[in-house]
N, C-alpha and C positions, 0 to 999 in steps of 0.2 A: 504333249507332244502331237503336233498335225499330221497325221499317217497320209495325208493326202496333198500336202503342198508341194508342188513339184519343185519348187525354188528352194526348198529347205536346205538340200545338201549342197547349195553351192557354195556355202560358208566355209571358210577356210579350215575349220576345226570341228570336230564332231562335238554334240552336249554332252552331259554329265551321262544322261540316261542312255542316249545313244552309245557312249562308250560301253555301259554298263549292259546294254543287249548284246553288243558286238563280243564281248568277255565272256559272258555266261552262255552263249552259243557255242562260243569256241571251246569253251571247258565241257558243255555237254557233248559236242562231237567230237573230244578228247576221249571220252569213256567208250563213243560207239565204234570209233576207229580202231581203238586199242583192242578193242574185242576182236574185231575182224584180224586186224593185224598181227596179234599175237599168236592166231594159229598157226604162221607160216614158222618162225623160229620155235614153236614148239613140236613141229612136225617130227623134228630129227629125236625126240624124245618119246613124242606119243606112237608113232608107227613101230618100233620095237617092242614098245610095253602093251599095247593091245595088238601085235601082232597081224599089222595090217599092210597091204600092197599101196603102192602109189598111186593106182587107181581108186583105191578105197577112201584113201587120203583126200584125194581131189574131188570125191563124191561126199566127205565131211564138208568141205569148203563149198561146194556147189550147192548143198541143202540149204545152207542161210542164204545164198543168192536166191534159189528157185523160190523158197518160202517168202522173202523179202519181196520178191518181184511180185507173187501172186497177191500178198496182201498189200501191197503199192496198187494194183488195179483195183483190189474191191474198196479201198480206200478214197479213191479218187472222185468218186462221185458225192462222198460226203465232206471231203477236203475243203470245199468252200463254203460249206453248210453250218460251220461252227467256228467258235472264236478258235484263233490260231494256238493260243497260248494252253487252252484246255485238249486241244489234241496233243500235242507237245506232250503233256503230263501224263496223259492215257497211254499213249504208245510208249515213253519211256519208262514208266513203271512196268509195263510186260518186257520191255527189254531188260531190264535188271532182274526179273524175274527169270525169263531164260536163261541169262549168264549163270545165276544162281544153280541153276538145272544143270549146266555144263560143268559148274565146279563138284557136283555130286557124281558126275558119271562114272561108271566103273566098268563099261564095256563099251564097243564100237556103235553097238545098237543104241546103247542109251544117251552116248555122244552124238549122235545122228538126230535122235529125234530132240535131243536139247537145242542142236543148231537151228533145226527146223523152227522151233517156238522162238529162240532169239531171233532168227531173222523176220519171222512174223510181225514183232514189234519194232525192233529196230532198223529194219529196211525203210520204214515210213518215216522216221524222224528227222533224216537229211532232207527229205523232200517239206517238209513242215518248216523248217527252220531256214530253208531256200525262200520260201513264200513268204515266210516274216521278213527277211532281208528284203526282199526284193518290193513288200509293202513299205518299208519304211526308209530306204535307202535309193535316190537316184542312181542312174546308170552312171554318170558323171564319176561318182565316188564308189561306185561298186566294186570297182578292181581292189579298191584298197580296204574293203570291207571284206571282200573274199580272202584277199591275202591275209589278213588277220585271224579270219575264221579257219583258214588252211593251216594256219600255227599249230592248230590241234593236231594236225599230222605229225608235225615236228616234235611237239611236246611228248605224242605217243612213243617217238622214237628215242628222244632224250630221256624220259623218266620213266615211260611205261613198261615199253621193252627191257630195258636194261634191269629194272627192279622185276619184272615179271620173270626174266629168264634166270636172274638169282634165286628168286622165289623157287622156281621149277628145279633146280639144282640142288638147292637147300632142303627142298621138302619133297615137292611131288608137282606133277604136270597141273595138277587141279587148283595150286595156289594162286596163279595170277587171274584166275577166273573169281574167286573170291576177293582179291585187292580191286578188281573192277566193279564187284559190287559194292563193296564197302566205300571205295570213293565216289562212286557214282551216285551216291545217295544225297549227297551236298548239292550240286546243281540241281537236283530234284526239288529240294527244300526252297533253295533260293528264287527258284522261277517260279514256285507257289507263292509264295508270299511278296515277292517283290517286283515282277513283271506285271506290266500294265495289259490289260486285254488287248488282243489284236484283232480287231472284228469291224473294220471299216469296210471291207470287202462284200459283209452280209447285206448292205442296203442296195448293192449291184447285183443281185441274183432273182432270176426272172424264170428259172427253168421250173416246171411243175414237181420235178423229183431228181434223187440224187442220180439213177440211172439215165436219165434222159440228160442229164449235166455233164457225165461222164461221156456217156454217147456223142456229144456235140462235140466235146473237147477232144477225142479220139478222131473224129470223122473230119476235123478242121484241116483242110488242106495246107494251111498255112503253117501249121506246127508240124508238119511230115518230117520235113528235114531235118529238124532240131532232134526228133526221136532217131532218125536214121543215124545221124552224127554222134550221139550219147551211145549207140549201140557199138560203134566201131572205138569211140574212146575207151570203152571199158575193157577192150580186149588186152591193151598192155600190162595193166597190173594184176588181173586175176588169173593171168597165163604165166607170168614169170614170179610174181611173190609167193604163191602158195609153197614152192620148191626151192627158194631162195636159201633157207638156214641148210636143206638137205644138199645142194649144189656148192656152198660155201664149204662144209664139211668134209663131203665125201669127193668133191672134185678139186677145189681150191686149195685144201690143205689145213684150212682154218679150224682151231680148236673150240670145242663148244664152249670153253669158258671164256673165249675170245668175242662170241658173239654179242654179250652185250656192250662190248668197248667197239664193235664195229658199228652197231645200230647205235650206240649213243654218241659217237663223235659225227655220224653222218645226221643224226637229228639236232645236233646243235648247230651245225650249218644250215639247217633247214630253217631254223627259229629266224635266220636273217633273209634267207631266199624267200621264205613266204611272202612278209610285207613288204620286198625289195620289187619282187614279180608284180603284186599288185599295184604299188606306187608306178613301176615303169608302165604297166600296163595303162593306167590312166592319162599318163603322161605322152608316150610314144605312141600309144593305139594299143589296143589290146590283140588286133590279129597279129600285128608285128611282133610281139613279144610271144604271141604264142607261137609263130613260126621260127624264132630263135631259140624257145624251149623245145621245140619238137626236133630240130636238128640236131641239138645237142643231146639230145635223149637218144636219138636215131645211134647216134655216133658211139655214144656209151654201151648200149645194149648191144651193138656189133662186136664191140670189145670184150663186153663181160662174159657175153655167153658162149665166147671161143677161147678162154681162159685155162689153163692148165694150173698146176699147183702154184701158188702166189702168195710172196709176202703180204703180211697183213696191211703194212701202211699202203702198198698200192691199190689192195681191193678198197681200202677204206676211200682214197682219193677217187677212185671209178664211181663209188656208191655216193660219194657227194656230188660228184657232176651230174651223176645221171639224177639224183633226187632233185637237184636245181632245175634241170629240163621238166622233170615232172612237174615240180611246183608251180612253174612258169605256166605250164599248159593246162593244170587245173583251175589256177585262179582265173586266166583269161578266158578260157573255153567257157566255166560256170558264169561267169559275168556277162559274157555276150548271149549264152543261150537262154538265163535268167529276163532278157530283156523283149525275148519273143511273143510270151503269153499276154493277152487282154488282162487287166486286173480282174476282172470277174472269173477269169478262168484259171490263176495262177495256181491256187492249191490243187485242181485236179490236173493242171500241167506238170507241173513238180513231181506229183505222184505217179502220173504215167510215167513220166521221163524217169524217175529214180527206179519204175518197174522195169523201164526197158533197160536200163544200165544194170539191173541186178540179175535179169534173166541172160543179159548178154556176157555179163561176167561170170554167170554160173555156167553156162555152155561153154566159155572159155576154159574155165578150171576144169571142167570135167574133160574137154577136149587134150588139155595139156596132161592129165592124169593120164591118157590113153598113148599120148605121143613118147610121153617121157617113161624109159624103162631103166630097170636096174641091172647092171653087167655084173659077170662073175666077180669081180674086182671089188664090187660094191659102188662103183660110180653110177651116177646118173647120165644115161646116154639120151643123145638128141635133144640137148638143151638149147643147142645151137637153132634148131629146126625151130623152136619157140621165137627165137629172136629173130628169125626171117620173118615169120609170120608177124610178129610186132610190128616190126619197122616197115613191112608191107602196109599194115592198116593205119599207120600214122600216116604215111604219104597220101593215102585217100583222104584221112580224115583234114590234112592241110587244105585240100582243094574244098572239100565240104565246108569247112570254116570260113571259106572266102565269101562264101553265099550268105552264111550266117551272119557274119560281120554286117554285110550290105544290109541285110534286113534289120538288123537289131539298129543300125545308127539311123535307118529310115523310120523306125517306130519311134525313137528317142527323139527325133526332129520333130515328128506328128505328134505327140504328145507334150512337148514346149511351146510348140508355136500358135497353133489353130485358136486357143482361147483367147490371147490377147489379141489376135488380128481381129478377132469377130469383134470384140470390144471396142477397138479402135473404129472399126467399120460403122459400128452403131452408134459411137459418140459423134462421127463425122455427120454421118445421116440426120442425126438429132438436129446439128447445128444448120446443116441445110436448110 
């Protein structure tokens, strides 16, 4: 497979190997996303069993994000110095070890330490996967690729969370983490045996050392807007998601046993929304779809965060629509931001961008844990305040993404036109 051919992705269908890469990266992302997402519904079980406050639980969520952010920054300088396949396997192995430690945790302190270890390795996996996708697929089809990879988000909802919650209710809250470790071994083996090296970027490296490379990437003014945009993009999920199950049970009146149904049905619809929004982004314009997804998400957040006791069917409907908006934002924004870095900077850029996302998300979860409080009646208070913060950040991001879109389109056009134009000019000159 030619990694550097910019016209390859203009074919109407993906090759068999390209389909394999998309599928295996989606499967890998499934395990990583599930590890993060499972903390939210398990919060209703972990908090009383470990006797921890909302602020402490928010810190357990933030610990993963902070360690992932630090790891991403440290790895940034080396991200373009090695075969991306080898980096992916290294960090994925560490991620599985960290998840196994979470499964062994018997106290809040142990769990906190285990989440830090998991974050150190897990936080880099997404950026390496993104660099691989950017290396192998052009911007013209990247919305579809991102849409399919984002199906991992849906799969974690449909398969992972319901099964994980069932295991937690049946056995203990440790069981879902063991499930992730066991299931996660499979994609690691497949990648090691079947994925080709991803190393075309190595020929473009001219920096003297890793730290110089990281420094040049961080200081590149052309990347600053993308990093700032990512900071605000991370606010929504990290603020609302960690307390989603608690809010559903304590405020909306949803039963613990009904959580698998809530997450499962929402995830089934997400299987459709992920690829659909990616396809629409490629056809109608990624920024247009991003705006539509943002507006839908803001409407649903405004409704959801102000609900009282609500029938399960209504909560499911709101969640389905909210996830549709979220997936539209994720697939399109990721595709647009991925077009910003130069080929020789992709690994470093993605690592730094992931670190920014994790740090911002960690701060958001930490702040949310201090905004939220538990009333005498057991209900969570000030959840609607989080909704206002999230909606405000979305409005700002819509403006920032406008400029990201212009920048990405400009870079894509420059990448596709200069070389043929030069060749034509040289041919005409020789004829004359």
